[in-house]
C-alpha positions in Angstrom: 24.6 126.0 61.2 25.2 127.8 57.8 22.0 129.7 58.2 18.2 129.5 58.4 15.7 128.6 55.7 12.1 129.4 56.7 10.0 126.7 54.8 6.4 127.7 54.0 4.5 124.7 52.2 1.3 123.3 52.8 2.1 119.8 51.5 3.6 118.0 54.7 5.4 115.2 52.9 7.0 117.9 50.4 7.8 119.9 53.7 9.1 117.0 55.7 11.6 116.0 52.8 12.8 119.4 52.0 13.6 119.9 55.8 15.7 116.7 56.1 17.6 117.8 52.9 18.3 121.2 54.1 19.2 120.0 57.8 21.8 117.3 56.0 23.5 120.4 54.8 23.4 121.9 58.3 20.7 124.5 57.9 18.4 125.1 60.6 14.7 124.7 58.9 12.0 126.2 60.8 8.8 124.7 58.7 5.2 126.4 58.4 2.2 124.6 56.9 0.7 128.2 55.9 1.6 131.7 55.1 -0.4 133.1 58.0 1.5 130.8 60.8 4.6 132.0 58.8 4.1 135.5 59.1 2.8 135.5 62.7 5.9 133.6 63.9 8.8 134.5 61.6 11.9 136.5 63.5 13.8 138.4 60.9 17.3 137.6 61.8 20.2 136.9 59.5 21.6 135.0 57.8 18.2 133.4 56.4 16.0 133.1 53.3 12.4 131.9 52.8 11.7 129.0 50.7 7.7 129.3 50.0 5.5 127.2 47.7 3.7 129.3 45.3 0.3 127.5 45.3 -1.1 127.5 48.9 -4.3 127.9 50.3 -5.0 131.0 52.1 -1.8 133.4 51.3 -0.3 132.3 48.3 3.5 132.4 48.0 3.1 135.7 46.0 0.9 137.2 48.7 3.3 136.1 51.4 6.2 137.6 49.6 4.3 140.9 49.5 3.5 140.7 53.3 7.1 140.2 54.0 8.0 143.2 52.0 5.1 145.5 53.3 6.5 144.8 56.7 10.1 146.0 55.6 11.6 142.6 56.2 14.7 142.2 53.7 14.4 138.4 53.3 15.3 136.8 50.2 12.7 134.5 48.7 12.7 131.4 46.7 9.4 130.5 45.2 8.7 127.0 44.2 5.8 125.5 42.4 4.8 122.3 40.7 1.7 123.9 38.9 3.1 127.3 37.5 4.1 127.3 33.9 8.4 127.5 34.2 8.2 130.5 31.9 5.5 132.2 34.2 7.5 131.3 37.2 10.9 132.9 36.1 8.6 136.1 35.4 7.2 136.0 39.1 10.5 135.2 40.5 11.8 138.5 38.8 8.8 140.5 40.4 8.7 138.9 43.7 11.6 136.8 44.5 15.3 136.0 43.9 14.8 132.7 42.4 11.9 130.4 41.1 12.1 126.4 41.1 9.9 124.2 39.3 9.2 120.9 41.1 10.6 118.6 41.1 14.2 120.1 40.8 17.3 118.3 41.5 18.5 118.6 45.2 21.6 120.5 43.9 19.4 123.2 42.5 17.6 123.8 45.8 21.1 123.9 47.5 22.7 126.6 45.2 19.5 128.6 45.5 19.5 128.9 49.3 23.0 129.4 49.6 23.1 132.3 47.0 19.9 133.6 48.8 21.3 133.6 52.1 24.6 135.1 51.3 23.6 137.8 48.6 25.2 140.9 49.8 22.2 143.2 49.0 19.8 141.3 51.4 21.5 143.1 54.5 19.0 143.0 57.5 17.4 146.2 58.1 18.3 147.8 61.4 
């Protein structure tokens, strides 16, 4: 395995297609239908990142990212959305995540973002 991508998205079809793509490239992909389930089940062990949908019922992607930081988990987060204006998305990413992807992005953009997030040196785990 190249690493673990924790996938959080309320859209089952999007979640399944993203899982398939990432597993094809030898990533382990635990997936979660909500931010609440992710926060309850997440085990922070490297190498890993989180790919989180911005607009979800319950906890939004920003709220999940803020909860990750509040818990002291040093997990690189990639936010993605189909509804946020790309300019706003870039600002969100700069404030809360390492990358923002506007759906529908090319698969290569996702793979580059995941690889960059997982192997970014300043995201070493807290001991």
